[in-house]
N, C-alpha and C positions, 0 to 999 in steps of 0.2 A: 933802302931796305923795302922789299915788297910788302904791300899791305895784305893782311889776312881778310879774305872775303867770305861772304855767306857760302859761296860754293866750296871753299876750302873746308869750312866747318862741316857742311853736309857730307862731303866726301870722306870725312873721317868716320862716319857712322854707317853709311850704306853705299852700295854699289850704284853707280849712275850709268844708265843706258841713254842712248840718243834716239829720240823719236823722230827720225827722218830717214830718207833714203838718198841723201845728197851725195854727189860724187866725192871722190877721194880728196880733192883739193879743199873742199869745205870742211870735211872731217879733220883734215890735218891742221886746220886753223883753230880748232877748239882748244880751250885751255887745259885739256886733259885727254887721256886715251879712253874712249868709252868701253864699258864692258861688252854690252850687247848693242846691236843696232836693230831697231824694229821698223815695221812698215805695215801698211794696209792698202786696200785698193785705191784709196785717194792718193797716198804718197807715191805709189807705183805709177799711177797715171801722170802725176805732176812731173816726175822725173823722166818718164818715157817720152813725153812730148816736149821736154825742155830743149832749147836750142843746143845746149852743150852736149846733149846725148843724141842729136839727130843722126849722126853717122852710124852710131851703134844701133839705133832703132832700125834704120833702113837695112843694115847688114843682117840683123836678126830676122827681119821680114824676108829677105832674100834666102837666108839659110833654111827657114822653116815654113815657107809659104805653102808648100804642099801638104802641111800637117794641120792647117786650120788656125783660126785666130786664137783659140785657147792655148794651143801649143806655143805659138809665138809669144803670147803674153807670159806664159810660165818661163820660157827661155829668157825673155827680156828681163823679167823680174830677178832671176838668178844672176844674169850678167850685170845688172846694176849692183847687186850685192857684191859680186866679185871685184868690182872696182875698189872696194874697201877691204879686200882680203887681209891686208897687212896693217889695217888702220884701227882695228878693234881687238879687244882681248878675248871676247867670248863668241857668242853665237849670232848669226843672222836669223831674223824672223820674217817669214812670209805667211800670209793668211789665205786659207782656202776660200773658195768661192762662197759668198753669202747666198747665192742662189741655190747652193747645195746644203744650206744650214740644217734642213730637216730631211736630208737624204744621206743615210749612212754610207751606201755604196759609192755615191758620187764624191762625198767628202774623202773617203778612203782612196779613191782613184786619183783625186786631185793632189792629195798629200804625196802619194807615190810618184806622181808626175814631177812634183817639185824635187823629190829625193833623187830622181834620175837626172834632172837638170843640174843639181848641186854636184852630183858625182861627175858629170861631164865637165863641170867647171873646176874640178879638182878640189872641191870643198867637202871634207869628210863629215860624217854624220854627227860627230861631236862638236861641229862648228855651226850647226843650224838647228832650228826648232820650228815646227809648223804650228801656226796659230789656227785654232779651230773654234768656231762659235760654241758657247756654253749651252747647247741644246742637247736633249737626250740622244738623238741619232748621231750628231757630230761627235759627241764624247764617246759614244759606243765605238765609233771608228777609231778614236784615239786609243782606246784600250787595245784594239787589234794592231795599231801602228807600233805600240810599245813592244809587242811581241816580235816585231820586225826590226827593232832597234832604232825606230824613228821617234824622237821625243816631241812632245806637243805642249802647247800653252793654251789654257782655256781663256778665251777673250769674250768681249761683250758680256761681262759678268757683273752682276749687281747685288747678289744676295747669297746667303749661306747655303741654301740647297744647291745652287749652281757650283759653289766652291766644294761642297762635299762630293757632288757628282764628278767634279774634275779630279778629286783625289781617287775616287773609285775607278776612274779611267786611267790612272797612272800618269797624269800630267806632270811634267817637270816643274811647271810654274803656272800661275794664273795672273791675269791683269785686270783686277777690278777697276772700274772707272770711278774716280773720285767725283767728277762732275758729269751730270747727264748732258746729252747733246743739246737740250733746249736751254741749258745754262749758257752754253757757248753762243747760241743763236740770239738769245735775249738776255743781256747782262742784268736786266732788272730782276730776273728770277734767280740769279746766282747768289748763293749765300756767302757774301764776302765778309766773313766773320773775323774778329780779332785773334781768335785762338782756334785755328782749324782742327788741331788734334783733339780738342775738347768739344768744340761747338759745331763743326761741319756736320750736316745731317747724315753723311755717309760714314762718319767716324765710328759710330756704334756697330755698324755692320762689319767693318774691318776688325774690330775687337772681337766680335762674335765669330768671325771666320778663323781668327787665330786661336780662340778657345776651342772651336770645333776641331781644328787640326791638332791641337795638343791632346785632346781626347782620343782622336784617331791614332796618333803616334803612340800613345800609352797603350791603347788596346791592341794595336797590330804590330808594333815594333818596326813599322815601315816609315821611311822619310815621307814627309808631306810636301805638296807643291810650295814653291817659294812665292811670296807675294811680290809682284812687280807692278807697283801702282802706276796708273796712267791717267791722262785727262786732267791736267793742271791748268789753272787760270791765273795763278799768282805765285811769286817766289815764296810767300808765307806758307802756302799749301805744300810746296815741295819740301820746305824745311820740316814740316810737321810729320813727314813720313818716317823719319828716324825714330821719333817718339812713339809712333804707332806700330813699331816693330816690323816694318817692311824690310825685305832683303835688298830689293832694288827699287829705284824710281826711274821710270821711263819719261824723260823730260824733253819737251820740244825746244828748238833752238832759241826762241825768244825768251823763254823762262831761264834757260841756261845763261843767256847774256845778262839778264837782270841779276841773277845770283852772283855772277862774276863781277858785276859793277858795284855791288854793295859791300863796302868794307865794314868790318865789325866795330871799328872805332867810331866812325861818324854815324853809322846806322846799326846799332847793336841788334843782333837777332834775338828773338824771344827766348827766355831762359827755360828751355825745355828740360825735362828729366831724361836721364839716359835710359835706353832700352836695348835689348839684344834682338837681333833678327828672330822673328817668331814669337816675341813676347812684347806686349804693349807696356808702356811705362805704368808704374803703380797708380798714378793719379787717374789713369784712364780705365782701369779694370771694371769699374762700376758701369761703364757704358754697355757692357754685355747684356745687361738687364733692361736696356732701353732701345727704342727704335723710333725716332721722329718721322721716319718714312712709312711707318704703319704696319710692320709685319714682324714683330719681335720673335727671335729664334727661341724655340722651346727646349733647346739643349740636346735634341735627338740627333745622333749621328749614325743610327743603325738602319735607316731607310735605304733600300737598294734603289737608287734613283735611275739606274740604267737598265733595270729589268723590263721585259716586255716592250722593247723599243724606246725606253726612256719615259715610260708612262708616268711614273711618280714625279719625275722632274717636270714634265709638262704640266701636271696638276699644280705643283708648287709655284711654277712661274705664273700660271693663270690666276692663282690665288693672291698674288702680290702685284698690285697695279703698277708700282714703280718699276719693278723688274720687268714686267710684261711690256710696258711702254719703252723702257730703256733699251731692251733687246730689240724690239720691233724697229725703233727709230735708227738704231745703229746698223741693223741689217739693211734697212731701206737706203740709208746713206751710202753704204758700201756697194749695194747693187747698182745705184746710179753711177758711181765711179767706175765700176766694172763695165757698165754699158758704154761709158765714154771711152774707155780703153778699147773695147771691141770696135767701136766706130772708127777710132783713129787707126787701128790696125787694118781694118777692112779697106779704108781709104788708101792707106799706104800699099796694100797688096795690089791695088789697081795701077800703081805707079811704077812698080818694079818688075 
């Protein structure tokens, strides 16, 4: 008789997405069928230059070499998604250029480029979602994309103002980062706590976001973005997402493997309280009044964060050192990966 694993328990409470852009063979070996498959500039680069995708890469360069490196990158990104067209249940996610994070027109143009490539690959609009940075200009582009039937996800998100702005932009979902980039780079800074749902410094902000979305839903009658948490460093953190009321968890392959390797008999998971998507467990509700990261939410959801080019959101980000740093470092990392992709494409263009 098969043992029940931590993965089995978590899958009973939330939808699990895969945080990779690996080829179909890898996805097929997973112990489940992912709901969504996400990516970013780093994951696209790694798969674009992977030996297993060499022929696809060169063919894409040949097909689109007259259109420039960006068009080649967009086409290759979608073709990598298309390898898994029948291997996931939901949507593919591609991220607009971090270099355009503060340019509304460029973000809009890049999202439309992806949409054209998805259409060419036979992937309809209800099977993809465009990730846009949670800045004022990018989210303003997201509001326009919604009018065109293109759904978006607010990424590089670390605080309540960004989450409220994503709601105002009509985002389908948001992906708050549980762990900041510097936690990944230096594990001595990582808060490896025994009870992440209660003790992780980002947990209060997640509860605050859910409270804000509850207020907005009650006031507007409109559905609010789903929380699709990302940036995990331990199986314990992933398990905590169900108690924190998240709808999805976007989990990397190494954490998925650890969840699948821990059976509940020999290694019991923590006894979390049950919660429904969109509502934190009762023992966590008091976290809405705290913020160990230093910028407690005042409960206001009436600020128009997208007016005047996103001026109010910019001020809110500037006033919160952790969000300001988290956003800047995420964009810097993705810019560097985008640069690597451009260099690889331009080198390949010389060879075909």
